[in-house]
N, C-alpha and C positions, 0 to 999 in steps of 0.2 A: 529445790529444797524449800520447805515451808518453815517459817519462823513462828513459833507458838506465841511469843510475846507480841509480835506484829499483828497476828490474827486476833489476839485478845484485845489489842488496841482498836482494831477495826470494829469488833463487836461492841466495844464500849462507846464508840463515837459514830452515831448513826449519820452524822453529816458527811462522813467520808463515803459511806455506802450511797447516800443520796447524790453526792458529787460524781461517783463512778457511773451511776445510772444516768445522770445528766450527760456525761461524756458519751454514753452510748447513743445519744441523739444528735451528735455533731455530724458535719458533712465530711469529715476527714476519716477515711476508711481505716487507716492504721490505728487511729485513736479509738475508734469504735471497736475494732477487733481486740485491742488490748484491754479496753474496759470490760468487754464481754468475757474475756478469759479470766480477768480478775474477779468478776462477779461470780463466775462458775466456781472458782476456787473457794470463794466465800460461802456460797450456798452448799457446796459439798463438804465443807470443813466439819460442820455439825448440823444435825437436823433442825435445831432451833434457829439457825441462821435464815432459813427460808421465810419464817414469819418476820424476822427483822428486815429482810430484803423486800418483802411485800409491803411492809409499813413504809419503807423508804420510797418505793415506787408510788404508793398512794400519796405520800406527802409531796413529792416533786410534781406529780401530775395535777394534784389539787391546786398547788401554787401557780402552775402554768395555765390552769383552767381547761385541761384536756382530759380525755378518758384515761383511766388507769392502763398502764402498759403501752402507752402511746409510742414511746421511743422504740420499743421492741417490735411493735406492730408496723411501724414505719420501715424498719429494716426488712421485715417479711413482705412488705408491700412495695419494695423498691422497684421502680420502673426503669431506671437508667443504669445500665451496666451491672446487672445482677452479679453479685459476688457470692458464689455458692458457699464459701467459707463462712461468711457473715451469717448466711441463712442457717447453716449447721450450728454455729455457736448460739444464735438466737433461739432456735428450737430446742437445743440442748439445755439452755438456761431455763426455758419454760418447763421442759420435762423434769429436770432435776428439782426445780422449785415445787412442781406439783407432787413429785414423788416424796418430797420431804415434809409435806403438810401433815399435821398431826391428826386431823379429823376430816370426815367427809363433808361437813358443812363448809369448811375453808376451801376444800378442793372444788366443790361445786360452785362456790362464789367466784373463785378465780376462773373456772372454765366458762361460766356464764358471761363474765366480763370479756373474756377473749372471744367467745362466740359472737357477741354483739359487734365486735370489730372485724371479725372475719367476713361478715356480710358486706363490708364496705370494700373488700378487695376488688380492684378492677383488673389487675394483672396478678395472678397468683403464682407463687413459686412452684417449681417442679414438684409434683406429688400432691399439690393442693388443687381443689376445684371449688369454684364459687358456690356458696350455698351449703356445702357440707360442713357440719359442725366441727369445730376445732377439736372437740373431745375425740372424734373419730380419727383425725389426723394424729393426735397425741397417742391414741391407742395403737395406731399403726406403727408409729415411730418406736413406741415402747416394745412392741412385739418384734419388730425388725431388728432392734439393737439391744 
């Protein structure tokens, strides 16, 4: 069940979305999984939330001094004990965010940022191959699901 007042509170307080994104970068799998699920609900709630989520990601990663989407890309680049459920949630979050973007410029800005980081994969998740642009992976995921 989704409580509208609670979701409106999330939309009004970007710090909570930033905190959830920060939790997605912890070493505790259950916390990461829960944070990703909550972020998915947030992004799916309304299309304008994708832009709020992207701003939260950029703010958190700028403060940390890392590339944007670093927490999500670390999940996709996980080398120890790959948890396929986390991979699915991470890719779904990326896909839902991309699908909710209002214009092509925003879409390609995000894809370019993700492609820059895909080149750094040393061990790619199932279905990924080094050097293949993330937009191809995203397109395959969209067509398959």
